[in-house]
C-alpha positions as CSV (number, residue, x, y, z in Angstrom):
1,X,0.0,0.0,0.0
2,X,1.3,3.4,-0.9
3,X,0.8,6.8,0.6
4,X,0.2,9.4,-2.2
5,X,0.3,13.1,-2.0
6,X,0.8,15.9,-4.6
7,X,2.8,19.2,-4.3
8,X,3.2,22.2,-6.5
9,X,6.6,23.8,-7.2
10,X,7.0,27.2,-8.9
11,X,10.4,26.3,-10.3
12,X,10.1,22.7,-11.5
13,X,13.4,22.7,-13.4
14,X,15.3,23.5,-10.3
15,X,13.4,20.8,-8.4
16,X,14.4,18.2,-11.1
17,X,18.0,19.2,-10.8
18,X,17.9,19.1,-7.0
19,X,16.0,15.8,-6.6
20,X,18.5,14.0,-8.8
21,X,21.4,15.5,-6.8
22,X,19.6,14.3,-3.6
23,X,19.2,10.8,-5.0
24,X,23.0,10.3,-5.3
25,X,23.1,9.3,-1.6
26,X,21.2,6.1,-2.3
27,X,22.8,2.8,-3.5
28,X,20.1,2.1,-6.1
29,X,17.8,4.4,-8.0
30,X,16.3,5.0,-11.5
31,X,15.6,8.5,-12.9
32,X,13.6,8.8,-16.1
33,X,13.3,12.2,-17.8
34,X,11.1,12.8,-20.9
35,X,12.6,16.3,-21.5
36,X,9.0,17.6,-22.1
37,X,8.2,15.1,-24.8
38,X,4.5,14.6,-25.3
39,X,4.9,10.8,-25.7
40,X,5.4,10.2,-22.0
41,X,3.0,9.9,-19.1
42,X,5.1,12.2,-17.0
43,X,7.9,14.8,-17.3
44,X,10.2,12.9,-14.9
45,X,10.1,10.2,-12.3
46,X,12.5,9.2,-9.6
47,X,12.3,5.7,-8.0
48,X,14.6,5.5,-5.0
49,X,15.4,3.6,-1.8
50,X,15.1,-0.2,-2.4
51,X,12.5,-2.2,-0.5
52,X,12.8,-5.5,-2.4
53,X,14.8,-6.5,-5.5
54,X,15.5,-9.2,-8.1
55,X,18.9,-9.6,-9.7
56,X,19.9,-12.5,-12.0
57,X,21.7,-13.7,-15.1
58,X,19.8,-14.7,-18.2
59,X,18.9,-18.2,-17.2
60,X,15.1,-18.5,-16.7
61,X,15.2,-14.7,-16.3
62,X,11.8,-13.8,-17.7
63,X,10.0,-16.4,-15.5
64,X,11.8,-15.0,-12.5
65,X,10.8,-11.5,-13.4
66,X,7.2,-12.6,-14.0
67,X,7.1,-14.2,-10.5
68,X,8.6,-11.1,-8.9
69,X,6.2,-8.7,-10.7
70,X,3.1,-10.8,-9.8
71,X,4.3,-11.1,-6.2
72,X,4.9,-7.4,-5.6
73,X,1.8,-6.1,-7.5
74,X,3.5,-2.7,-7.1
75,X,5.6,-0.3,-9.1
76,X,8.9,-1.9,-10.0
77,X,11.8,-0.2,-11.9
78,X,14.8,-1.7,-13.6
79,X,16.3,-3.1,-16.7
80,X,16.6,-6.0,-19.2
81,X,20.1,-6.6,-20.5
82,X,20.7,-7.6,-24.1
83,X,21.9,-11.1,-23.1
84,X,18.4,-12.0,-22.0
85,X,18.2,-13.1,-25.7
86,X,19.9,-16.3,-24.4
87,X,16.8,-17.0,-22.4
88,X,14.4,-16.3,-25.3
89,X,16.4,-18.4,-27.9
90,X,19.1,-21.0,-27.8
91,X,21.9,-18.5,-28.0
92,X,25.1,-17.8,-26.0
93,X,27.5,-14.9,-25.4
94,X,31.2,-15.4,-25.0
95,X,32.6,-12.0,-26.0
96,X,34.6,-9.8,-23.7
97,X,32.7,-7.9,-20.9
98,X,34.5,-5.1,-19.2
99,X,31.3,-3.8,-17.4
100,X,29.9,-6.8,-15.5
101,X,26.3,-5.6,-15.1
102,X,23.8,-8.3,-14.0
103,X,21.7,-9.4,-17.0
104,X,18.5,-8.4,-15.2
105,X,17.7,-6.1,-12.3
106,X,14.5,-4.7,-10.9
107,X,13.6,-3.2,-7.6
108,X,10.5,-2.1,-5.6
109,X,11.3,1.4,-4.4
110,X,10.1,2.8,-1.1
111,X,9.9,6.3,-2.6
112,X,8.6,7.4,-6.0
113,X,8.3,11.0,-7.3
114,X,6.2,11.6,-10.4
115,X,6.7,15.0,-12.0
116,X,4.1,16.4,-14.4
117,X,4.2,20.1,-15.2
118,X,4.7,21.9,-11.9
119,X,3.1,19.1,-9.9
120,X,5.0,16.4,-8.1
121,X,3.0,13.4,-7.0
122,X,4.8,11.5,-4.2
123,X,4.1,7.8,-3.7
124,X,5.8,6.3,-0.5
125,X,5.5,2.7,0.4
126,X,3.4,2.3,3.5
127,X,2.9,5.4,5.7
128,X,6.1,7.4,5.7
129,X,4.6,10.8,6.5
130,X,7.4,11.9,8.8
131,X,10.1,10.7,6.4
132,X,8.3,12.4,3.5
133,X,8.3,15.7,5.3
134,X,12.0,15.3,6.1
135,X,12.9,14.4,2.5
136,X,11.0,17.3,1.0
137,X,12.7,19.7,3.4
138,X,16.0,18.3,2.2
139,X,15.0,18.8,-1.5
140,X,13.7,22.3,-0.7
141,X,17.0,23.1,0.9
142,X,18.8,22.2,-2.3
143,X,16.3,24.4,-4.2
144,X,16.9,27.4,-1.8
145,X,20.6,26.9,-2.5
146,X,20.3,26.9,-6.3
147,X,22.6,29.9,-6.6
148,X,25.4,27.6,-5.6
149,X,26.4,25.6,-8.6
150,X,26.4,21.8,-8.5
151,X,30.1,21.8,-9.1
152,X,30.7,23.6,-5.8
153,X,28.5,21.3,-3.9
154,X,29.8,17.9,-2.7
155,X,27.2,15.8,-4.5
156,X,29.7,13.8,-6.4
157,X,30.1,10.1,-5.9
158,X,33.8,10.1,-6.7
159,X,36.6,12.7,-6.8
160,X,37.2,14.7,-10.0
161,X,39.6,13.1,-12.5
162,X,43.3,13.7,-12.2
163,X,46.1,13.0,-14.6
164,X,46.2,9.4,-13.6
165,X,42.6,8.6,-14.4
166,X,41.7,10.9,-17.3
167,X,39.3,9.5,-19.8
168,X,41.2,8.3,-22.8
169,X,38.8,6.8,-25.3
170,X,39.8,3.9,-27.4
171,X,38.1,2.0,-30.2
172,X,37.5,-1.7,-29.8
173,X,37.2,-2.2,-33.6
174,X,39.5,0.0,-35.7
175,X,38.4,1.5,-39.0
176,X,40.0,-1.1,-41.3
177,X,38.7,-4.0,-39.3
178,X,35.2,-2.4,-39.2
179,X,35.1,-2.2,-43.0
180,X,36.2,-5.9,-43.1
181,X,33.3,-6.9,-40.8
182,X,30.8,-4.9,-42.7
183,X,31.9,-6.6,-45.9
184,X,31.4,-10.0,-44.2
185,X,27.8,-8.9,-43.3
186,X,27.2,-7.9,-46.9
187,X,28.4,-11.3,-48.0
188,X,25.8,-12.9,-45.7
189,X,23.1,-10.7,-47.2
190,X,24.2,-11.5,-50.7
191,X,23.9,-15.2,-49.9
192,X,20.4,-14.7,-48.6
193,X,21.2,-15.6,-45.0
194,X,19.8,-12.3,-43.6
195,X,18.3,-9.0,-44.9
196,X,19.5,-6.6,-42.2
197,X,21.9,-6.7,-39.2
198,X,22.3,-4.0,-36.5
199,X,26.1,-4.1,-36.1
200,X,27.6,-2.2,-33.2
201,X,31.0,-1.3,-32.0
202,X,32.3,-0.3,-28.5
203,X,34.3,2.8,-27.6
204,X,35.9,2.4,-24.1
205,X,38.2,3.9,-21.5
206,X,40.1,1.9,-18.9
207,X,41.5,3.1,-15.5
208,X,39.2,6.2,-15.8
209,X,37.1,7.9,-13.2
210,X,34.1,10.2,-13.9
211,X,31.5,12.1,-11.9
212,X,28.3,10.3,-13.1
213,X,25.9,13.1,-12.1
214,X,27.9,15.7,-13.9
215,X,28.4,13.6,-17.0
216,X,24.7,12.7,-17.2
217,X,23.7,16.4,-16.8
218,X,26.0,17.4,-19.7
219,X,24.8,14.5,-21.9
220,X,21.1,15.4,-21.2
221,X,21.8,19.1,-21.9
222,X,23.4,18.2,-25.3
223,X,20.7,15.7,-26.3
224,X,17.5,16.4,-24.4
225,X,16.0,13.0,-25.5
226,X,12.6,11.8,-24.6
227,X,13.8,8.6,-22.9
228,X,16.7,9.9,-20.9
229,X,17.8,7.8,-18.0
230,X,20.1,7.9,-15.0
231,X,20.4,4.5,-13.3
232,X,22.6,3.6,-10.4
233,X,23.1,0.0,-9.2
234,X,25.6,0.2,-6.4
235,X,28.9,0.9,-8.3
236,X,27.4,0.6,-11.8
237,X,25.8,3.5,-13.7
238,X,23.8,4.0,-16.9
239,X,23.8,7.6,-18.2
240,X,21.5,7.6,-21.2
241,X,20.1,10.0,-23.7
242,X,18.0,7.5,-25.5
243,X,15.5,8.8,-28.1
244,X,13.8,5.4,-28.6
245,X,10.9,3.7,-27.0
246,X,11.0,-0.1,-27.0
247,X,7.6,-1.0,-25.8
248,X,4.7,0.5,-23.8
249,X,1.5,-1.0,-22.4
250,X,-1.5,1.1,-21.5
251,X,-4.5,-1.1,-20.6
252,X,-4.8,-3.5,-23.5
253,X,-2.9,-1.3,-26.0
254,X,0.7,-2.1,-26.9
255,X,2.9,0.5,-28.6
256,X,6.4,-0.1,-30.2
257,X,8.3,2.8,-31.9
258,X,11.4,1.5,-33.7
259,X,14.1,3.9,-34.9
260,X,16.0,3.2,-38.1
261,X,17.3,6.0,-40.4
262,X,19.6,8.8,-39.4
263,X,20.9,12.1,-40.8
264,X,22.7,15.0,-39.1
265,X,21.2,18.4,-38.2
266,X,21.6,21.4,-40.5
267,X,23.5,24.6,-39.6
268,X,20.3,26.6,-40.0
269,X,16.6,26.1,-40.6
270,X,16.9,26.0,-44.4
271,X,19.6,23.3,-44.3
272,X,17.5,21.4,-41.8
273,X,14.6,21.3,-44.1
274,X,16.8,20.0,-47.0
275,X,18.2,17.3,-44.8
276,X,14.8,16.2,-43.5
277,X,13.6,15.9,-47.2
278,X,16.7,13.8,-48.0
279,X,16.0,11.5,-45.1
280,X,12.3,11.2,-45.9
281,X,13.2,10.1,-49.5
282,X,16.3,8.1,-48.9
283,X,15.4,4.6,-50.2
284,X,18.1,2.9,-48.1
285,X,17.1,4.5,-44.8
286,X,13.4,3.8,-45.4
287,X,14.2,0.2,-46.3
288,X,16.1,-0.2,-43.0
289,X,13.0,1.1,-41.1
290,X,10.4,-0.9,-43.0
291,X,12.3,-4.2,-42.5
292,X,12.2,-3.6,-38.8
293,X,8.6,-2.5,-38.8
294,X,7.7,-5.9,-40.5
295,X,9.7,-7.7,-37.8
296,X,7.9,-5.8,-35.0
297,X,4.5,-6.5,-36.6
298,X,5.4,-10.2,-36.6
299,X,6.6,-10.1,-32.9
300,X,3.5,-8.2,-31.8
301,X,1.2,-10.7,-33.5
302,X,2.4,-13.4,-31.1
303,X,0.4,-11.9,-28.2
304,X,-2.1,-9.6,-30.1
305,X,-5.8,-10.1,-30.7
306,X,-6.1,-11.3,-34.3
307,X,-6.3,-8.4,-36.8
308,X,-5.3,-5.7,-34.2
309,X,-1.7,-5.1,-35.3
310,X,-1.5,-1.8,-37.2
311,X,1.2,0.7,-38.3
312,X,0.0,4.1,-37.3
313,X,3.2,6.0,-38.4
314,X,5.6,4.8,-41.0
315,X,9.0,6.4,-41.4
316,X,8.1,9.7,-39.8
317,X,11.0,12.1,-39.3
318,X,11.6,13.2,-35.7
319,X,14.1,15.9,-34.9
320,X,16.5,15.8,-32.0
321,X,19.2,18.3,-31.0
322,X,22.0,16.6,-32.9
323,X,20.2,14.6,-35.6
324,X,17.0,13.7,-37.5
325,X,15.7,10.1,-37.3
326,X,13.0,8.0,-39.0
327,X,10.6,6.6,-36.4
328,X,7.6,4.3,-37.0
329,X,4.8,3.5,-34.6
330,X,3.3,0.0,-34.5
331,X,0.3,-0.8,-32.2
332,X,-1.6,-3.9,-31.2
333,X,-4.4,-4.9,-28.8
334,X,-4.0,-7.7,-26.3
335,X,-6.5,-9.5,-24.0
336,X,-6.7,-8.2,-20.5
337,X,-5.4,-11.4,-19.0
338,X,-2.2,-11.4,-21.2
339,X,0.8,-11.2,-18.9
340,X,2.9,-8.1,-19.4
341,X,6.3,-10.0,-19.0
342,X,5.2,-12.5,-21.6
343,X,4.5,-9.6,-24.0
344,X,8.0,-8.1,-23.5
345,X,9.6,-11.5,-23.9
346,X,7.9,-12.1,-27.2
347,X,9.6,-8.9,-28.6
348,X,12.9,-9.1,-26.9
349,X,15.5,-8.1,-27.9
350,X,14.0,-5.3,-30.0
351,X,14.2,-5.7,-33.7
352,X,15.8,-2.2,-34.2
353,X,18.9,-3.5,-32.4
354,X,19.1,-7.0,-34.0
355,X,18.0,-7.2,-37.6
356,X,16.0,-9.6,-39.7
357,X,15.5,-12.5,-39.5
358,X,16.1,-11.9,-35.8
359,X,17.8,-15.2,-34.7
360,X,20.2,-15.3,-37.7
361,X,21.1,-11.6,-37.2
362,X,21.8,-12.2,-33.5
363,X,24.2,-15.1,-34.4
364,X,26.1,-12.9,-36.8
365,X,26.2,-10.1,-34.2
366,X,27.8,-12.5,-31.7
367,X,30.3,-13.7,-34.3
368,X,31.4,-10.3,-35.5
369,X,31.1,-7.9,-32.6
370,X,34.0,-7.9,-30.2
371,X,32.3,-7.3,-26.8
372,X,29.1,-8.3,-25.0
373,X,26.5,-5.5,-25.3
374,X,25.6,-5.8,-21.6
375,X,22.9,-3.2,-20.9
376,X,23.5,-1.5,-24.2
377,X,20.6,-2.3,-26.6
378,X,18.7,-3.7,-23.6
379,X,15.8,-1.7,-22.0
380,X,15.1,0.4,-18.9
381,X,11.7,1.2,-17.6
382,X,9.0,0.2,-15.1
383,X,5.9,-1.8,-14.4
384,X,2.9,-0.2,-12.7
385,X,0.7,-2.1,-10.1
386,X,-1.9,-2.8,-12.9
387,X,0.8,-4.3,-15.2
388,X,1.1,-1.3,-17.5
389,X,4.7,-0.7,-18.5
390,X,7.0,1.6,-20.5
391,X,10.6,0.7,-21.6
392,X,13.2,2.5,-23.7
393,X,15.9,1.2,-25.9
394,X,19.3,1.7,-24.3
395,X,21.2,3.6,-27.0
396,X,23.2,6.9,-27.0
397,X,24.3,5.8,-23.5
398,X,27.4,5.7,-21.3
399,X,27.9,2.7,-19.1
400,X,30.3,3.0,-16.2
401,X,31.7,0.5,-13.7
402,X,33.1,2.7,-11.0
403,X,34.9,0.0,-9.0
404,X,36.7,-1.3,-12.1
405,X,37.2,2.2,-13.6
406,X,35.8,1.1,-16.9
407,X,33.7,3.3,-19.2
408,X,31.9,2.1,-22.3
409,X,29.6,3.5,-25.0
410,X,28.6,1.6,-28.1
411,X,27.0,2.8,-31.3
412,X,25.9,1.0,-34.4
413,X,23.7,1.0,-37.5
414,X,21.6,-1.2,-39.7
415,X,23.6,-2.9,-42.4
416,X,21.5,-3.7,-45.5
417,X,22.4,-4.7,-49.1
418,X,22.8,-1.0,-50.0
419,X,25.2,-0.2,-47.1
420,X,28.5,1.4,-47.9
421,X,31.1,0.7,-45.2
422,X,32.6,4.2,-45.2
423,X,29.1,5.8,-44.7
424,X,28.2,3.4,-42.0
425,X,31.3,4.3,-40.1
426,X,30.5,8.0,-40.5
427,X,27.1,7.4,-39.1
428,X,28.6,5.6,-36.0
429,X,30.8,8.6,-35.3
430,X,27.8,11.0,-35.6
431,X,25.9,8.9,-33.1
432,X,28.9,8.7,-30.8
433,X,29.5,12.5,-30.9
434,X,27.6,13.5,-27.8
435,X,29.0,10.7,-25.5
436,X,32.5,11.5,-26.7
437,X,32.1,15.2,-26.1
438,X,30.8,14.9,-22.5
439,X,33.5,12.3,-21.5
440,X,36.4,14.4,-22.9
441,X,34.9,17.5,-21.2
442,X,34.9,15.7,-17.9
443,X,38.7,15.6,-17.9
């Protein structure tokens, strides 16, 4: 049972900054920020202070999650790592992992703050009235001190970097090797083994220390994406500027919004319009998107009421701070009794991060990529007490293992028959730009 109460704040942007700084004291929390996108149920939500949790590897993971979700019948927040694919299909992962995140983690928070407009709805587990008053006073204290910059306050989890632990970004796959791997994928396509593969590469830094809060704020300022996330799991952090929704359930309606197709932003409004038109009419980019839409339609049909799967947007251009992207929206209807975890399992991993056919693409990914994806190309989100859910796709994200001083960000693109290795490499660098900028700025 949760105690619920609403509050009004005149300066909600300061409140959002302050509550995220306040959350740093906890070992586990999830912060979701829509950056004022109209596609979300809220502007921001903080889930903090763990009451119960589930953490496991991929083996029987979805059944364990289903049992936990049904047992709690409450809000639970967490993530699904990419290697849960090994639970869905007979696959394996033997590539290098420098991050060591659990494959799956969810927790039932004692405290949840939902932000919509200037209103904050607080939901505390059981009756924590005295604690609620104390917490809000702390957060208000931060708000009253907003003239003091975050840099001057001691909110940081770790000391600032010095010469010994500066971030020095390296490539796991160098340019020539990347071209060679793309050509191997093109050979698979030519032989008819696959139609499309989402091939990714890792950029990493060893023996490096960052301030996660500062880096997340910089990344969010640069990108302002609709599915931004700050996740802390003890010594492991996800700092995400994801623009992509994986899957959402509202009642009996399921929504998936895959992204495929990318072009840079223009220097001015006129150039922007030209680039949008180029993306809209680019046959290669549209083909990438449409292949994944077909895959999503097929996956949704596994749990959908017959005849209910529909494409409501096909290859629509959405504009973000650093690039334009093609997004499609696919919806379906399910029966009320259809289990939410089963719906997610039937679509996991998301087609936009695998390719088509999905199993063949995942085998090629495992063979040609050099590292485990970990939480990258997984999903972060939450379940409500009624079983509704909303999950993003973990892209445009920095993963950080603080204890091992290992930083990672991965980027990729869809490889199809029309792909040119040099252009695919350029697209990777464009997608990696924001993460690279904020990490180098942290030195």
